[in-house]
NUVEX-489349 format. One record per residue (C-alpha): z negated, x, y; residue number from 1. Coordinates in nm, 3 decimals. Layout:
<recs>
+---------+---------+---------+---------+
|      zz |      xx |      yy | drenlum |
+---------+---------+---------+---------+
|       Z |       X |       Y |     NUM |
...
+---------+---------+---------+---------+
</recs>
This chain:
<recs>
+---------+---------+---------+---------+
|      zz |      xx |      yy | drenlum |
+---------+---------+---------+---------+
|   0.014 |   0.053 |  -0.004 |       1 |
|   0.085 |   0.091 |   0.349 |       2 |
|  -0.243 |   0.208 |   0.504 |       3 |
|  -0.196 |   0.005 |   0.817 |       4 |
|  -0.102 |  -0.271 |   0.732 |       5 |
|  -0.314 |  -0.541 |   0.540 |       6 |
|  -0.261 |  -0.674 |   0.201 |       7 |
|  -0.196 |  -1.124 |   0.231 |       8 |
|  -0.433 |  -1.312 |  -0.003 |       9 |
|  -0.089 |  -1.456 |  -0.149 |      10 |
|   0.168 |  -1.249 |  -0.287 |      11 |
|   0.490 |  -1.507 |  -0.361 |      12 |
|   0.649 |  -1.274 |  -0.127 |      13 |
|   0.610 |  -0.959 |  -0.283 |      14 |
|   0.651 |  -1.066 |  -0.584 |      15 |
|   1.001 |  -1.247 |  -0.550 |      16 |
|   1.132 |  -0.871 |  -0.397 |      17 |
|   0.925 |  -0.738 |  -0.755 |      18 |
|   1.148 |  -0.972 |  -0.937 |      19 |
|   1.487 |  -0.860 |  -0.708 |      20 |
|   1.389 |  -0.500 |  -0.796 |      21 |
|   1.341 |  -0.508 |  -1.205 |      22 |
|   1.628 |  -0.751 |  -1.185 |      23 |
|   1.481 |  -1.080 |  -1.281 |      24 |
|   1.637 |  -1.259 |  -1.031 |      25 |
|   1.955 |  -1.210 |  -0.788 |      26 |
|   1.958 |  -1.001 |  -0.468 |      27 |
|   2.057 |  -1.184 |  -0.135 |      28 |
|   2.348 |  -1.274 |  -0.152 |      29 |
|   2.458 |  -1.030 |   0.179 |      30 |
|   2.293 |  -0.749 |  -0.044 |      31 |
|   2.534 |  -0.849 |  -0.310 |      32 |
|   2.837 |  -0.861 |  -0.032 |      33 |
|   2.799 |  -0.516 |   0.075 |      34 |
|   2.618 |  -0.340 |  -0.229 |      35 |
|   2.266 |  -0.260 |  -0.119 |      36 |
|   2.032 |  -0.203 |  -0.372 |      37 |
|   1.661 |  -0.273 |  -0.368 |      38 |
|   1.484 |   0.035 |  -0.489 |      39 |
|   1.138 |   0.020 |  -0.374 |      40 |
|   0.854 |  -0.200 |  -0.319 |      41 |
|   0.513 |  -0.264 |  -0.221 |      42 |
|   0.323 |  -0.381 |   0.055 |      43 |
|   0.439 |  -0.264 |   0.420 |      44 |
|   0.708 |  -0.098 |   0.249 |      45 |
|   1.046 |  -0.139 |   0.107 |      46 |
|   1.342 |   0.079 |   0.029 |      47 |
|   1.694 |  -0.035 |   0.021 |      48 |
|   1.986 |   0.162 |  -0.113 |      49 |
|   2.388 |   0.196 |  -0.006 |      50 |
|   2.686 |   0.418 |  -0.136 |      51 |
|   2.822 |   0.427 |   0.141 |      52 |
|   3.251 |   0.448 |   0.140 |      53 |
|   3.557 |   0.345 |   0.299 |      54 |
|   3.521 |   0.016 |   0.195 |      55 |
|   3.234 |  -0.040 |   0.495 |      56 |
|   3.432 |   0.176 |   0.717 |      57 |
|   3.490 |   0.092 |   1.102 |      58 |
|   3.874 |   0.144 |   1.242 |      59 |
|   3.765 |   0.515 |   1.317 |      60 |
|   3.712 |   0.590 |   0.941 |      61 |
|   3.353 |   0.600 |   0.993 |      62 |
|   3.085 |   0.383 |   0.811 |      63 |
|   3.041 |   0.079 |   1.027 |      64 |
|   2.721 |   0.047 |   1.228 |      65 |
|   2.720 |  -0.331 |   1.125 |      66 |
|   2.672 |  -0.218 |   0.776 |      67 |
|   2.401 |   0.002 |   0.866 |      68 |
|   2.182 |  -0.209 |   1.101 |      69 |
|   2.224 |  -0.524 |   0.764 |      70 |
|   2.106 |  -0.194 |   0.512 |      71 |
|   1.827 |  -0.130 |   0.766 |      72 |
|   1.774 |  -0.470 |   0.812 |      73 |
|   1.733 |  -0.549 |   0.467 |      74 |
|   1.465 |  -0.330 |   0.448 |      75 |
|   1.322 |  -0.397 |   0.724 |      76 |
|   1.271 |  -0.763 |   0.668 |      77 |
|   1.249 |  -0.679 |   0.324 |      78 |
|   0.899 |  -0.557 |   0.401 |      79 |
|   0.771 |  -0.777 |   0.656 |      80 |
|   0.787 |  -1.059 |   0.385 |      81 |
|   0.571 |  -0.822 |   0.169 |      82 |
|   0.301 |  -0.896 |   0.438 |      83 |
|   0.352 |  -1.273 |   0.428 |      84 |
|   0.092 |  -1.544 |   0.325 |      85 |
|   0.292 |  -1.762 |   0.075 |      86 |
|   0.346 |  -2.042 |   0.318 |      87 |
|   0.433 |  -1.833 |   0.611 |      88 |
|   0.804 |  -1.686 |   0.697 |      89 |
|   0.926 |  -1.461 |   1.003 |      90 |
|   1.258 |  -1.423 |   1.228 |      91 |
|   1.360 |  -1.080 |   1.325 |      92 |
|   1.336 |  -1.151 |   1.769 |      93 |
|   1.521 |  -0.796 |   1.789 |      94 |
|   1.662 |  -0.491 |   1.664 |      95 |
|   1.741 |  -0.145 |   1.806 |      96 |
|   1.991 |   0.108 |   1.654 |      97 |
|   1.980 |   0.477 |   1.667 |      98 |
|   2.264 |   0.658 |   1.494 |      99 |
|   2.250 |   1.016 |   1.494 |     100 |
|   2.534 |   1.121 |   1.213 |     101 |
|   2.881 |   0.963 |   1.128 |     102 |
|   2.909 |   0.896 |   0.781 |     103 |
|   3.206 |   0.839 |   0.564 |     104 |
|   3.132 |   0.844 |   0.218 |     105 |
|   2.761 |   0.891 |   0.146 |     106 |
|   2.407 |   0.769 |  -0.028 |     107 |
|   2.208 |   0.654 |   0.212 |     108 |
|   1.851 |   0.512 |   0.177 |     109 |
|   1.660 |   0.262 |   0.392 |     110 |
|   1.291 |   0.278 |   0.417 |     111 |
|   1.142 |   0.019 |   0.598 |     112 |
|   0.791 |   0.021 |   0.709 |     113 |
|   0.566 |  -0.244 |   0.879 |     114 |
|   0.388 |  -0.033 |   1.185 |     115 |
|   0.196 |  -0.326 |   1.289 |     116 |
|   0.119 |  -0.644 |   1.204 |     117 |
|  -0.045 |  -0.917 |   1.406 |     118 |
|  -0.152 |  -1.287 |   1.303 |     119 |
|   0.163 |  -1.352 |   1.509 |     120 |
|   0.413 |  -1.035 |   1.538 |     121 |
|   0.505 |  -0.719 |   1.332 |     122 |
|   0.663 |  -0.394 |   1.415 |     123 |
|   0.896 |  -0.276 |   1.176 |     124 |
|   1.070 |   0.094 |   1.132 |     125 |
|   1.321 |   0.220 |   0.950 |     126 |
|   1.484 |   0.558 |   0.891 |     127 |
|   1.819 |   0.576 |   0.705 |     128 |
|   1.913 |   0.930 |   0.576 |     129 |
|   2.151 |   1.030 |   0.389 |     130 |
|   2.189 |   1.196 |   0.013 |     131 |
|   2.098 |   1.567 |   0.163 |     132 |
|   1.792 |   1.377 |   0.306 |     133 |
|   1.954 |   1.388 |   0.621 |     134 |
|   1.857 |   1.147 |   0.943 |     135 |
|   2.089 |   0.944 |   1.002 |     136 |
|   1.967 |   0.652 |   1.195 |     137 |
|   1.630 |   0.507 |   1.290 |     138 |
|   1.635 |   0.149 |   1.399 |     139 |
|   1.330 |  -0.072 |   1.550 |     140 |
|   1.286 |  -0.440 |   1.487 |     141 |
|   0.974 |  -0.704 |   1.564 |     142 |
|   0.949 |  -1.004 |   1.382 |     143 |
|   0.760 |  -1.347 |   1.443 |     144 |
|   0.580 |  -1.495 |   1.212 |     145 |
|   0.613 |  -1.842 |   1.153 |     146 |
|   0.403 |  -2.148 |   0.991 |     147 |
|   0.365 |  -2.506 |   0.910 |     148 |
|   0.660 |  -2.709 |   1.015 |     149 |
|   0.882 |  -2.376 |   1.161 |     150 |
|   0.823 |  -2.218 |   0.811 |     151 |
|   1.003 |  -2.535 |   0.621 |     152 |
|   1.291 |  -2.461 |   0.472 |     153 |
|   1.333 |  -2.048 |   0.575 |     154 |
+---------+---------+---------+---------+
</recs>
């Protein structure tokens, strides 16, 4: 468990992610579409990986920034989900990205970490590294916890 984030009293969201990790449940549709793979889950921290190739390229031939944001957004959103009680949901308020180097073909690892979680907000960060451990991008997000009618059906 992440030392800065308390474990929720109920763990439905964490258990659902663990089922995906074990192959007992399908990944989210966006993960299937882009080839994102969940490879690590614990309270407050989630790892998602991608084999980036030319199918993910922008018109200049490098990895499209939106794909990189999707990779990080999935790891950060899943990390936030691990901190939620069963009846809670969340919505992302913002996503900030700092791209540090171009990528063509590489195995990427996005590690999303909940930095701070209050009753209503979460601050999440993500480092995306290539297969050599070099930092490709750092992203940040803030999320708002939803409860009651706001959380239903989400």
